[in-house]
MIDOSE-1310 file (N, C-alpha, C; in nm, 2 decimals, decimal comma, always signed):
residues 156
mngh	+11,31/+19,67/+14,70/+11,21/+19,63/+14,80/+11,27/+19,64/+14,94; +11,19/+19,66/+15,04/+11,24/+19,68/+15,17/+11,24/+19,55/+15,26; +11,19/+19,44/+15,20/+11,19/+19,32/+15,28/+11,07/+19,30/+15,36; +10,98/+19,40/+15,37/+10,85/+19,38/+15,44/+10,74/+19,40/+15,35
nsee	+10,64/+19,31/+15,35/+10,53/+19,35/+15,27/+10,44/+19,44/+15,34; +10,34/+19,50/+15,28/+10,26/+19,60/+15,34/+10,17/+19,54/+15,45; +10,13/+19,41/+15,44/+10,05/+19,35/+15,55/+10,14/+19,34/+15,68; +10,27/+19,30/+15,66/+10,35/+19,29/+15,78/+10,37/+19,43/+15,84
skll	+10,39/+19,53/+15,76/+10,41/+19,67/+15,81/+10,28/+19,72/+15,88; +10,17/+19,69/+15,83/+10,04/+19,73/+15,90/+10,03/+19,66/+16,04; +10,07/+19,54/+16,05/+10,06/+19,47/+16,18/+10,16/+19,53/+16,28; +10,28/+19,56/+16,23/+10,38/+19,62/+16,32/+10,35/+19,75/+16,38
fqcl	+10,28/+19,83/+16,30/+10,26/+19,97/+16,34/+10,11/+20,01/+16,36; +10,04/+19,91/+16,42/+9,90/+19,93/+16,45/+9,89/+20,02/+16,57; +9,79/+20,11/+16,58/+9,77/+20,19/+16,69/+9,71/+20,11/+16,80; +9,72/+20,15/+16,93/+9,66/+20,08/+17,04/+9,51/+20,09/+17,03
pkti	+9,44/+19,99/+17,09/+9,29/+20,00/+17,09/+9,25/+20,13/+17,17; +9,14/+20,19/+17,12/+9,09/+20,31/+17,18/+8,99/+20,28/+17,29; +8,97/+20,16/+17,32/+8,87/+20,12/+17,42/+8,92/+20,14/+17,57; +9,05/+20,17/+17,58/+9,10/+20,20/+17,71/+9,18/+20,33/+17,70
vpth	+9,16/+20,43/+17,79/+9,22/+20,56/+17,78/+9,29/+20,59/+17,91; +9,42/+20,62/+17,91/+9,49/+20,66/+18,03/+9,45/+20,80/+18,06; +9,43/+20,83/+18,19/+9,40/+20,97/+18,23/+9,50/+21,03/+18,32; +9,59/+20,95/+18,38/+9,69/+21,00/+18,48/+9,80/+20,89/+18,50
ydlt	+9,92/+20,94/+18,51/+10,03/+20,85/+18,55/+10,10/+20,89/+18,68; +10,12/+20,80/+18,77/+10,21/+20,82/+18,89/+10,33/+20,74/+18,86; +10,45/+20,80/+18,84/+10,56/+20,73/+18,80/+10,68/+20,75/+18,89; +10,75/+20,64/+18,92/+10,88/+20,65/+18,99/+10,98/+20,57/+18,92
iqph	+11,10/+20,63/+18,89/+11,21/+20,56/+18,82/+11,33/+20,58/+18,91; +11,40/+20,47/+18,94/+11,52/+20,47/+19,02/+11,64/+20,43/+18,93; +11,73/+20,53/+18,89/+11,84/+20,49/+18,81/+11,95/+20,43/+18,90; +12,03/+20,34/+18,84/+12,15/+20,28/+18,90/+12,26/+20,30/+18,80
ldkf	+12,32/+20,42/+18,81/+12,42/+20,46/+18,71/+12,55/+20,37/+18,71; +12,58/+20,31/+18,83/+12,69/+20,22/+18,84/+12,68/+20,10/+18,75; +12,55/+20,06/+18,73/+12,52/+19,94/+18,65/+12,45/+19,97/+18,51; +12,42/+20,10/+18,49/+12,35/+20,14/+18,37/+12,21/+20,07/+18,36
tfng	+12,15/+20,06/+18,47/+12,01/+20,00/+18,48/+11,92/+20,09/+18,56; +11,79/+20,06/+18,55/+11,69/+20,14/+18,63/+11,58/+20,04/+18,66; +11,51/+20,08/+18,77/+11,38/+20,01/+18,80/+11,28/+20,11/+18,83; +11,16/+20,07/+18,82/+11,05/+20,17/+18,85/+10,92/+20,10/+18,87
nvni	+10,82/+20,19/+18,90/+10,68/+20,14/+18,90/+10,60/+20,26/+18,85; +10,49/+20,22/+18,79/+10,39/+20,32/+18,74/+10,25/+20,27/+18,78; +10,18/+20,37/+18,82/+10,03/+20,35/+18,85/+9,96/+20,43/+18,74; +9,89/+20,37/+18,66/+9,82/+20,44/+18,55/+9,67/+20,43/+18,57
hlqv	+9,61/+20,55/+18,58/+9,46/+20,56/+18,60/+9,40/+20,55/+18,46; +9,30/+20,46/+18,45/+9,25/+20,43/+18,32/+9,10/+20,44/+18,32; +9,04/+20,47/+18,20/+8,90/+20,46/+18,17/+8,88/+20,35/+18,07; +8,81/+20,25/+18,12/+8,77/+20,14/+18,03/+8,64/+20,17/+17,96
kest	+8,64/+20,19/+17,83/+8,52/+20,24/+17,76/+8,44/+20,12/+17,70; +8,50/+20,00/+17,69/+8,42/+19,88/+17,64/+8,48/+19,77/+17,72; +8,39/+19,68/+17,76/+8,43/+19,56/+17,84/+8,54/+19,48/+17,76; +8,64/+19,44/+17,84/+8,75/+19,36/+17,78/+8,82/+19,28/+17,89
ssiv	+8,90/+19,19/+17,85/+8,97/+19,11/+17,95/+9,13/+19,13/+17,94; +9,16/+19,23/+17,86/+9,31/+19,26/+17,84/+9,33/+19,41/+17,82; +9,45/+19,45/+17,85/+9,50/+19,59/+17,84/+9,62/+19,58/+17,75; +9,63/+19,66/+17,64/+9,74/+19,66/+17,55/+9,81/+19,80/+17,57
lyat	+9,94/+19,81/+17,59/+10,01/+19,93/+17,60/+10,15/+19,91/+17,55; +10,22/+20,02/+17,53/+10,36/+20,01/+17,48/+10,46/+19,99/+17,59; +10,56/+19,91/+17,56/+10,68/+19,88/+17,64/+10,78/+19,81/+17,56; +10,90/+19,87/+17,55/+11,00/+19,80/+17,47/+11,13/+19,82/+17,55
elev	+11,21/+19,71/+17,54/+11,34/+19,70/+17,61/+11,32/+19,71/+17,76; +11,21/+19,67/+17,81/+11,17/+19,66/+17,95/+11,13/+19,52/+17,99; +11,16/+19,49/+18,11/+11,10/+19,37/+18,17/+10,99/+19,42/+18,27; +10,87/+19,38/+18,24/+10,76/+19,43/+18,31/+10,70/+19,31/+18,39
dnak	+10,67/+19,33/+18,52/+10,60/+19,23/+18,59/+10,51/+19,28/+18,70; +10,45/+19,20/+18,77/+10,37/+19,23/+18,88/+10,25/+19,33/+18,84; +10,18/+19,29/+18,74/+10,07/+19,37/+18,70/+9,95/+19,35/+18,79; +9,90/+19,46/+18,85/+9,79/+19,45/+18,94/+9,69/+19,56/+18,89
lksi	+9,56/+19,52/+18,89/+9,46/+19,62/+18,85/+9,36/+19,63/+18,96; +9,32/+19,76/+18,99/+9,23/+19,78/+19,10/+9,11/+19,86/+19,04; +8,99/+19,83/+19,07/+8,87/+19,90/+19,03/+8,84/+20,00/+19,14; +8,74/+20,09/+19,11/+8,69/+20,19/+19,20/+8,64/+20,12/+19,33
snde	+8,58/+20,01/+19,32/+8,53/+19,94/+19,43/+8,64/+19,86/+19,51; +8,76/+19,88/+19,47/+8,88/+19,82/+19,53/+8,89/+19,67/+19,50; +8,82/+19,62/+19,40/+8,84/+19,48/+19,36/+8,98/+19,48/+19,29; +9,06/+19,38/+19,33/+9,19/+19,37/+19,27/+9,21/+19,24/+19,20
qtgk	+9,28/+19,24/+19,08/+9,32/+19,12/+19,02/+9,46/+19,14/+18,96; +9,52/+19,02/+18,95/+9,66/+19,02/+18,89/+9,65/+18,98/+18,75; +9,73/+19,04/+18,66/+9,73/+19,01/+18,52/+9,86/+18,93/+18,48; +9,84/+18,86/+18,37/+9,95/+18,79/+18,31/+10,00/+18,87/+18,19
idyd	+10,13/+18,89/+18,18/+10,19/+18,98/+18,07/+10,24/+18,90/+17,96; +10,20/+18,93/+17,84/+10,25/+18,88/+17,71/+10,32/+18,99/+17,64; +10,44/+18,95/+17,59/+10,53/+19,05/+17,52/+10,51/+19,04/+17,36; +10,50/+19,15/+17,30/+10,51/+19,16/+17,15/+10,63/+19,25/+17,12
kege	+10,75/+19,19/+17,11/+10,87/+19,27/+17,09/+10,87/+19,34/+16,96; +10,83/+19,28/+16,85/+10,83/+19,35/+16,73/+10,73/+19,47/+16,73; +10,62/+19,46/+16,79/+10,52/+19,56/+16,80/+10,55/+19,66/+16,91; +10,65/+19,64/+16,99/+10,69/+19,72/+17,10/+10,57/+19,74/+17,20
ritv	+10,50/+19,63/+17,22/+10,38/+19,63/+17,31/+10,38/+19,52/+17,41; +10,30/+19,54/+17,51/+10,27/+19,43/+17,60/+10,12/+19,42/+17,61; +10,07/+19,30/+17,64/+9,93/+19,28/+17,67/+9,92/+19,22/+17,81; +9,84/+19,29/+17,89/+9,81/+19,24/+18,03/+9,68/+19,17/+18,02
nfdk	+9,67/+19,04/+18,04/+9,55/+18,96/+18,04/+9,50/+18,93/+18,18; +9,37/+18,94/+18,19/+9,30/+18,92/+18,32/+9,20/+18,80/+18,31; +9,19/+18,73/+18,42/+9,09/+18,62/+18,43/+8,95/+18,67/+18,42; +8,92/+18,79/+18,49/+8,78/+18,84/+18,49/+8,77/+18,96/+18,39
tlet	+8,66/+18,97/+18,33/+8,63/+19,08/+18,24/+8,63/+19,21/+18,31; +8,69/+19,31/+18,25/+8,69/+19,45/+18,30/+8,57/+19,51/+18,24; +8,48/+19,56/+18,32/+8,36/+19,63/+18,28/+8,39/+19,77/+18,26; +8,31/+19,85/+18,19/+8,33/+19,99/+18,17/+8,35/+20,06/+18,30
gdye	+8,44/+20,16/+18,31/+8,46/+20,23/+18,43/+8,60/+20,27/+18,45; +8,63/+20,32/+18,57/+8,77/+20,37/+18,61/+8,84/+20,26/+18,68; +8,97/+20,25/+18,65/+9,06/+20,15/+18,71/+9,20/+20,21/+18,73; +9,28/+20,14/+18,81/+9,42/+20,18/+18,83/+9,51/+20,06/+18,80
lalk	+9,60/+20,07/+18,71/+9,69/+19,96/+18,67/+9,82/+19,99/+18,73; +9,88/+19,90/+18,81/+10,01/+19,91/+18,87/+10,10/+19,81/+18,81; +10,22/+19,86/+18,76/+10,32/+19,78/+18,69/+10,46/+19,81/+18,75; +10,54/+19,71/+18,77/+10,68/+19,72/+18,81/+10,76/+19,69/+18,68
fvge	+10,88/+19,75/+18,67/+10,96/+19,73/+18,55/+11,10/+19,75/+18,58; +11,19/+19,70/+18,49/+11,34/+19,72/+18,50/+11,38/+19,74/+18,35; +11,49/+19,82/+18,34/+11,54/+19,84/+18,20/+11,69/+19,88/+18,21; +11,74/+19,91/+18,09/+11,88/+19,95/+18,07/+11,88/+20,10/+18,05
innr	+11,98/+20,17/+18,11/+12,00/+20,31/+18,08/+12,10/+20,30/+17,95; +12,04/+20,32/+17,84/+12,11/+20,29/+17,71/+12,21/+20,41/+17,68; +12,28/+20,39/+17,57/+12,37/+20,50/+17,52/+12,33/+20,54/+17,38; +12,20/+20,53/+17,35/+12,16/+20,57/+17,21/+12,08/+20,70/+17,21
mcgf	+12,07/+20,77/+17,31/+12,00/+20,90/+17,31/+11,85/+20,89/+17,28; +11,79/+20,78/+17,33/+11,65/+20,76/+17,32/+11,59/+20,70/+17,44; +11,47/+20,73/+17,48/+11,42/+20,67/+17,60/+11,49/+20,73/+17,73; +11,53/+20,65/+17,82/+11,61/+20,68/+17,93/+11,75/+20,64/+17,91
yrtk	+11,84/+20,74/+17,88/+11,97/+20,71/+17,84/+12,08/+20,78/+17,92; +12,21/+20,74/+17,90/+12,31/+20,79/+17,98/+12,40/+20,89/+17,90; +12,45/+20,99/+17,98/+12,54/+21,08/+17,92/+12,67/+21,07/+17,99; +12,78/+21,10/+17,93/+12,92/+21,08/+17,99/+12,99/+21,21/+17,98
htas	+13,06/+21,25/+18,08/+13,15/+21,37/+18,08/+13,27/+21,34/+18,17; +13,37/+21,42/+18,14/+13,50/+21,41/+18,21/+13,51/+21,53/+18,30; +13,53/+21,51/+18,43/+13,55/+21,62/+18,52/+13,68/+21,70/+18,49; +13,67/+21,83/+18,48/+13,78/+21,91/+18,44/+13,89/+21,91/+18,55
dsnd	+13,85/+21,90/+18,67/+13,95/+21,91/+18,78/+14,02/+21,78/+18,81; +13,96/+21,66/+18,78/+14,02/+21,54/+18,81/+14,03/+21,44/+18,70; +13,98/+21,47/+18,58/+13,97/+21,38/+18,47/+13,89/+21,25/+18,49; +13,81/+21,25/+18,60/+13,73/+21,14/+18,63/+13,61/+21,14/+18,53
vryg	+13,58/+21,02/+18,48/+13,46/+21,00/+18,40/+13,34/+20,99/+18,48; +13,24/+21,06/+18,45/+13,11/+21,06/+18,53/+13,00/+21,04/+18,43; +12,89/+20,99/+18,48/+12,77/+20,96/+18,40/+12,65/+21,03/+18,46; +12,56/+21,07/+18,38/+12,43/+21,12/+18,42/+12,32/+21,05/+18,34
astq	+12,20/+21,07/+18,37/+12,09/+21,01/+18,30/+12,00/+21,12/+18,25; +11,95/+21,10/+18,12/+11,87/+21,19/+18,05/+11,75/+21,12/+17,99; +11,66/+21,20/+17,94/+11,55/+21,14/+17,86/+11,53/+21,20/+17,73; +11,48/+21,12/+17,63/+11,44/+21,17/+17,50/+11,31/+21,09/+17,47
fepa	+11,20/+21,14/+17,48/+11,07/+21,07/+17,47/+11,00/+21,09/+17,34; +11,04/+21,19/+17,26/+10,96/+21,22/+17,14/+11,03/+21,14/+17,02; +10,96/+21,10/+16,92/+10,82/+21,10/+16,91/+10,75/+20,99/+16,99; +10,82/+20,87/+17,00/+10,76/+20,76/+17,07/+10,86/+20,67/+17,14
dcrr	+10,94/+20,74/+17,23/+11,04/+20,67/+17,31/+11,01/+20,66/+17,46; +10,90/+20,71/+17,50/+10,86/+20,69/+17,64/+10,86/+20,54/+17,67; +10,81/+20,46/+17,58/+10,80/+20,32/+17,60/+10,93/+20,25/+17,63; +11,04/+20,32/+17,61/+11,17/+20,26/+17,65/+11,21/+20,29/+17,79
afpc	+11,13/+20,38/+17,86/+11,15/+20,41/+18,00/+11,05/+20,36/+18,09; +10,92/+20,35/+18,04/+10,82/+20,30/+18,13/+10,70/+20,25/+18,04; +10,62/+20,16/+18,08/+10,50/+20,11/+18,01/+10,40/+20,23/+18,00; +10,35/+20,25/+17,88/+10,26/+20,37/+17,86/+10,19/+20,37/+17,72
wdep	+10,11/+20,47/+17,70/+10,05/+20,50/+17,58/+10,12/+20,62/+17,52; +10,21/+20,60/+17,43/+10,29/+20,72/+17,38/+10,28/+20,73/+17,23; +10,16/+20,72/+17,17/+10,15/+20,73/+17,03/+10,16/+20,88/+16,99; +10,24/+20,91/+16,89/+10,26/+21,05/+16,84/+10,13/+21,11/+16,79
């Protein structure tokens, strides 16, 4: 036995709701190689297909804050973020119901530039002329590791 019953497995690997669809990402990531950390912000253009008061998306090994949602009419509201670490998801909850239509979700986040070759990770090399150790940053997002670099919909 693997220690997980099938009900637990189903809960951990549920797909995101299809009621909200991302249409475009504007992403900025700032690496800090001296500390192996990064910070960033993402503006995600969304289509809300059914009224809801929350948005569920993937984010793991990230601290996400400052969730702001703007509608086409420029109505803005701030969301409260709940983490589901096992499901690798966050839920952004809003006081007002989101009606069907187009929105822009803005999130700020910080994370670690890991050494595991997944998400946003670091590479190490030694300079041949000086033997100095240097680091670079790389990405590996397939099949579902974008969520380690920024909040997103990255289902394979």
